[in-house]
N, C-alpha and C positions, 0 to 999 in steps of 0.2 A: 511582865507588866506592859500594858498598852501605853505607848508614848505618842501615838498619833494615829490618824486614820479612824475608821469606824469600828467600834467594838462589836463583837458577836453577841447579840442579845438572845435571850431565852434560856441560856444555861443558868443554873442556880449557883454555880461555883466557878472557880478559875478554869479557863480553857487551857489545857495542857498540850494539845496537839491539833494540827490541821494538815490536811492533804487534799491536793487537787485530783479530780478524776482524770483519766488518761486523755479525754477529749477537752479538758479545761472548762467544761460547762457546769461543773458542780464543785463545791468545796465541802469537805467533811470536817467537822470539828468535834473533838472529844474533850470531856470536862471531868473534873474531880467529882461532879454530881452523878457520875456513872452513866452519862447519856452521850449519845452521838447524834449530832444534828447534820442534816444534809442541806446545803444552801445552793440555790440556783445562781449561776453567774451569767445566764442568758440575758443579754441587754434588752432584747425585745420583750421578754417575759417580765423582767424587772420594771421596765418602763410602764407596761400595761398594768401591772399590779399596783405600782405607785399611784397611777391616775385613778384606779378603781378604789383604792383605800382612802386617798386624800380627797379626791373629787375636786381638786383645784391645783393650780400651779403654785410654785414657791413665791413668797413675797420677796422683795428686793433684799430685805434684811436676812431672810433665810438663805437666799442664794449666796450672799456674801459670806455668811457664817460657814457654809459647807464648801463653797467653790472659790472663795477669795476673789482674786482679780479676773477670773475667767469671765468673759462676756456673757451676759444673761441669755439663756435660751429656754423657752417654755418646754417642759417635759410633756405636758398634755396639750398637743397641738390644737385640739378641738375646744379647749376651754379658755376663758379669758386669762390674760396675763397682765402684770403691771407694766405699762408702757414706759413709765419713768425709769425703769431699770436699764434702759439702753435699747439697742437695736435687737429686733427679733430675728433669730436664726432658726430655720426649720431644718430638721433632719429626717430623712426617710428611714423606715424601719431597718434597712440594711446597712446604714451608716454607723461606723464605730464612733462613739462620742469621745472627744478628746479627754474630758474629765473622767472617763472610765478606763483610761489606759492602764491603770493599776491592775486591772483584772487579767491582762494578758500575761 
């Protein structure tokens, strides 16, 4: 049972097992729906994909929902962001983001 964190979506039934790749860049999940999914954990790739799919930065409310008290930081540095959320912090593509430390 998921008690916190982000659920693994796209399975049609309960996820029963997970395993990290030896290089920690991928996560495999197995489900009772008889499927195995491979998930990327590459932060640069995930960030690029998030910006591509959403086409915008998170709102202040979304940021708080997912990151709590962590200071706001726009994910898509080339797109507008809500200035009322607090100070803007830029990260280079090689920087590990604090809020993604759970991946290590």
